C-alpha positions in Angstrom: 213.8 -37.1 172.8 212.5 -37.3 169.3 214.9 -38.2 166.5 215.5 -35.8 163.7 213.4 -37.9 161.3 210.5 -37.9 163.8 210.7 -34.1 164.2 210.7 -33.8 160.4 207.7 -36.0 160.0 205.8 -34.1 162.8 206.6 -30.8 161.2 205.4 -32.2 157.8 202.1 -33.3 159.5 201.6 -29.8 161.1 202.0 -28.3 157.6 199.0 -30.3 156.5 196.4 -27.9 157.9 193.3 -30.0 157.4 194.9 -33.0 159.2 196.3 -30.9 162.0 193.0 -29.1 162.7 191.2 -32.4 162.4 193.5 -33.8 165.1 192.8 -30.8 167.4 189.0 -31.2 166.8 189.2 -35.0 167.5 191.1 -34.3 170.7 188.5 -31.8 171.8 185.7 -34.2 170.9 187.4 -36.9 172.9 187.8 -34.6 176.0 184.2 -33.5 175.6 182.9 -37.1 175.6 185.1 -38.0 178.6 183.4 -35.2 180.6 179.9 -36.6 179.7 178.6 -36.4 183.3 179.4 -32.6 183.3 178.1 -31.6 179.9 174.9 -33.7 179.8 171.7 -32.3 181.4 170.6 -35.7 182.8 171.5 -39.4 183.1 171.3 -41.3 179.8 169.2 -44.0 181.5 166.7 -41.6 183.1 163.1 -41.9 181.7 161.6 -38.4 181.5 158.1 -38.3 183.1 155.3 -37.2 180.8 154.4 -34.4 183.2 157.7 -32.6 182.4 156.8 -32.5 178.7 153.2 -31.4 179.0 154.1 -27.6 178.8 155.6 -28.2 175.4 152.6 -30.0 173.9 151.0 -28.1 171.1 147.4 -27.5 170.2 146.4 -29.9 167.4 144.0 -29.1 164.7 142.5 -31.0 161.7 141.6 -29.4 158.4 138.9 -30.7 156.1 138.3 -29.6 152.5 134.9 -29.3 150.8 135.8 -31.1 147.5 133.2 -30.4 144.8 134.8 -32.2 141.9 132.3 -34.0 139.7 133.0 -37.1 137.5 130.5 -39.0 135.4 130.2 -40.8 132.1 127.7 -40.3 129.2 126.8 -43.1 126.8 126.3 -42.3 123.1 122.5 -42.4 123.7 122.7 -39.7 126.4 122.4 -42.0 129.4 124.5 -40.8 132.4 126.2 -43.4 134.6 129.1 -43.8 137.1 128.5 -40.3 138.6 130.6 -39.1 141.5 130.2 -35.7 143.3 127.5 -33.3 144.3 124.2 -33.4 142.4 123.2 -29.8 142.4 126.0 -27.7 140.8 126.3 -24.6 138.6 128.3 -25.6 135.5 129.5 -22.0 135.1 131.7 -22.4 138.2 133.5 -25.5 136.7 136.1 -26.2 134.2 134.8 -29.1 132.1 137.1 -31.7 130.4 135.7 -34.4 128.2 137.5 -37.6 127.1 136.0 -39.6 124.3 136.0 -43.4 124.7 134.4 -46.3 122.8 130.7 -46.1 123.4 130.7 -43.3 126.0 132.3 -40.0 127.0 134.1 -39.5 130.3 133.4 -36.0 131.8 135.5 -34.4 134.5 134.4 -31.1 136.1 136.9 -29.2 138.3 135.8 -26.1 140.3 137.4 -22.9 139.2 137.8 -21.7 142.9 139.8 -23.7 145.4 137.9 -25.9 147.9 136.8 -24.3 151.1 138.9 -25.4 154.1 137.4 -26.0 157.6 139.8 -26.1 160.6 138.7 -27.9 163.7 140.6 -28.0 167.0 141.4 -31.3 168.6 142.8 -29.9 171.9 146.3 -30.3 173.2 148.4 -33.3 172.0 149.2 -36.1 174.3 152.8 -36.9 175.4 154.1 -39.9 173.4 157.6 -41.2 173.0 159.7 -40.6 171.0 159.2 -36.8 171.7 160.5 -34.1 169.4 163.3 -31.6 170.5 162.2 -29.2 173.2 163.8 -26.9 175.9 165.8 -29.1 178.2 166.1 -31.8 175.6 167.7 -30.2 172.5 168.0 -33.5 170.6 164.6 -34.9 171.6 163.7 -38.1 173.5 163.9 -41.7 172.2 161.2 -44.3 172.2 161.6 -45.0 175.9 161.6 -41.3 177.0 165.4 -41.0 177.5 167.4 -37.9 176.5 168.9 -38.4 173.0 171.7 -35.8 173.6 172.9 -37.5 176.8 172.8 -40.9 175.1 174.8 -39.7 172.1 177.5 -38.1 174.3 177.9 -41.2 176.4 177.7 -43.4 173.3 180.6 -41.5 171.7 182.6 -42.0 174.9 182.0 -45.7 174.8 182.7 -45.9 171.1 186.0 -43.9 171.3 187.2 -46.0 174.2 186.2 -49.2 172.5 187.9 -48.0 169.2 191.1 -47.0 171.0 191.3 -50.2 172.9 190.6 -52.3 169.9 193.0 -50.4 167.6 195.8 -50.6 170.1 195.3 -54.3 170.8 195.1 -55.0 167.0 198.3 -53.1 166.4 200.1 -55.0 169.2 199.0 -58.4 168.1 199.6 -57.7 164.4 203.0 -56.3 165.2 204.1 -59.4 167.2 202.8 -61.9 164.6 204.1 -59.8 161.6 207.5 -59.3 163.2 207.9 -63.1 163.9 206.9 -63.9 160.3 209.0 -61.3 158.7 212.2 -61.6 160.8 212.5 -65.4 161.0 211.0 -66.2 157.6 211.3 -69.7 156.2 209.1 -72.4 157.8 208.0 -70.0 160.6 206.7 -67.6 158.1 204.8 -70.3 156.2 203.2 -71.8 159.3 202.1 -68.4 160.6 200.8 -67.4 157.1 198.7 -70.5 156.8 197.3 -69.9 160.3 196.5 -66.3 159.4 194.7 -67.4 156.2 192.6 -70.0 158.0 191.8 -67.6 160.8 190.8 -64.8 158.4 188.4 -67.2 156.6 186.3 -67.7 159.8 182.9 -65.8 159.5 183.3 -63.0 162.0 179.6 -62.3 162.5 178.7 -65.9 163.2 181.5 -66.1 165.7 180.2 -62.9 167.4 176.7 -64.4 167.6 177.9 -67.7 169.0 180.2 -66.2 171.6 177.6 -63.5 172.5 174.9 -66.0 173.0 177.2 -68.2 175.1 179.0 -65.7 177.3 176.5 -62.8 177.1 176.8 -59.4 175.7 179.3 -57.0 177.4 182.0 -54.5 176.6 184.8 -56.9 177.4 183.3 -59.8 175.5 182.7 -57.6 172.4 186.3 -56.2 172.7 187.8 -59.7 172.9 185.7 -61.1 170.1 186.5 -58.3 167.7 190.1 -58.1 168.8 190.9 -61.7 167.8 190.1 -60.8 164.2 191.3 -57.2 164.1 195.1 -57.9 163.9 195.1 -59.7 160.5 195.6 -56.6 158.2 198.3 -55.2 160.5 200.2 -58.4 160.5 200.4 -58.4 156.7 201.9 -54.9 156.7 204.4 -55.6 159.5 205.5 -58.9 157.9 206.3 -57.0 154.7 208.2 -54.3 156.6 210.3 -56.8 158.5 211.0 -58.8 155.4 212.2 -55.6 153.7 214.3 -54.4 156.6 216.0 -57.6 157.8 218.3 -57.6 154.8 219.5 -54.0 155.4 223.1 -53.2 156.2 222.4 -51.8 159.7 220.8 -55.1 160.7 223.8 -57.1 159.4 226.0 -54.7 161.3 224.1 -55.3 164.5 224.4 -59.1 164.0 228.2 -58.8 163.5 228.5 -56.8 166.7 226.9 -59.7 168.6 223.5 -58.2 169.4 220.7 -60.6 170.2 217.4 -61.1 168.4 215.4 -58.9 170.8 217.8 -56.0 170.5 217.8 -56.2 166.7 214.0 -56.5 166.5 213.1 -53.8 169.0 216.1 -51.4 168.7 217.0 -51.7 165.0 214.1 -52.9 162.9 211.0 -51.7 164.8 211.8 -48.0 164.9 212.1 -48.1 161.1 208.9 -50.1 160.7 206.6 -47.9 162.6 205.2 -46.0 159.6 202.5 -48.6 158.8 201.4 -48.7 162.4 201.1 -45.0 162.8 199.3 -44.5 159.5 196.9 -47.4 160.0 195.9 -46.4 163.5 193.2 -43.8 162.6 191.7 -46.1 160.1 191.6 -49.0 162.6 189.9 -46.6 165.0 187.4 -45.6 162.3 186.6 -49.2 161.5 186.2 -50.1 165.2 183.7 -47.3 165.8 181.8 -48.1 162.6 181.7 -51.8 163.4 180.4 -51.2 167.0 177.6 -49.0 165.7 176.7 -51.6 163.0 176.6 -54.4 165.6 174.5 -52.3 167.9 172.1 -51.6 165.0 171.8 -55.3 164.3 171.3 -56.2 168.0 174.6 -58.1 168.5 176.7 -55.3 170.1 176.6 -53.8 173.6 174.0 -54.9 176.3 170.5 -53.4 176.2 170.1 -50.0 177.7 173.7 -49.1 177.0 174.0 -45.8 175.1 174.8 -46.4 171.5 174.4 -44.5 168.2 173.6 -47.8 166.4 170.7 -48.5 168.8 169.3 -44.9 168.2 169.5 -45.5 164.5 167.6 -48.7 164.9 164.9 -46.8 166.8 164.8 -44.3 164.0 163.9 -47.2 161.7 161.0 -48.2 164.0 159.7 -44.6 164.2 160.0 -43.1 160.7 158.5 -39.8 161.8 161.1 -39.3 164.6 163.7 -37.6 162.4 165.9 -36.7 165.4 166.6 -40.4 166.1 168.4 -40.6 162.7 169.8 -37.1 162.1 171.7 -36.5 165.4 173.3 -40.0 165.8 174.2 -40.1 162.1 175.7 -36.6 162.3 177.8 -37.6 165.3 179.2 -40.7 163.6 179.8 -38.7 160.4 181.9 -36.1 162.2 184.0 -38.7 164.0 184.6 -40.6 160.8 185.5 -37.5 158.8 188.0 -36.4 161.4 189.6 -39.9 161.5 189.9 -40.0 157.8 191.5 -36.5 157.6 194.0 -37.5 160.3 194.8 -40.8 158.6 195.4 -39.1 155.3 197.6 -36.5 156.8 199.7 -39.1 158.7 200.1 -41.2 155.5 201.2 -38.1 153.5 203.6 -36.9 156.3 205.2 -40.3 156.8 205.4 -41.2 153.1 209.1 -41.9 152.5 208.8 -41.2 148.8 209.9 -37.8 147.7 207.7 -36.0 145.3 209.2 -34.9 142.1 208.2 -33.4 138.8 209.7 -33.3 135.3 210.3 -29.7 134.0 
């Protein structure tokens, strides 16, 4: 059963329409990605044979233009030099422009009519990867011939699961450390604070590279490596909440009644300190998904061949003409991040204990 305060906050969140509909859209997106095997036309690792794409190859042509522009220079004594263009021309068909320069005059003759175009057929194009969007592959194919749509859907499932696992682990570790610091205070708080400051000063990317090169690249290794750094911000918030709440009258009343430390922490203080955890969760999820994509783009993320939006964006850098390798993965990340931001802002507004007021 939810408390009256929780029901009030949930009702306030539902009144924030943008956040509520963003939550519904995010839940639908999560369910869609979980059913990736059902909604994807093919396996994300399958390499499409070139024979399947030959019916979608286009006739290629080349167009050449008969440029008849004339340029030449005339010295003051009438000598012509530095001539470019056809020799036999009719000056009545040209627009002549002259530019006077020291010792000579530069003449530029441009035809009045546009140049004649000649189109020549080169036959049907050859199948090369990456291949543009076509029937059966609405998002195109990547540089290895794999379906981009299937890889994006599977990549979103991996990213969402990674983000949820990382956000929940960060919240748990940050809650435990912040609760110990804030509740006990004194030397315990100082020791844990110094440890947190030293730990946060470690270069995350270098640690990732070192552990990845030692233990190999995998989902579990990446989750553990990132999780040991992801709790720091949460611990600061929880420390502040426990420092604020441990001096409240209901905590003193619980101590007078003889309740132990665990009861006071989990039954008295923690329910009143959940606001930072709930409001931080969407932003931690957002940061985890963005960090995973960034690491995959740099080559330090998931193992090769694993579907990833960051890996598709890296391919888009290698093939500048393959716009589908940039547009569709970037659009998927953009939608997820916008939904997470809207949900986080709605939670922060609904759980804000400060009452709004105005002076009339």
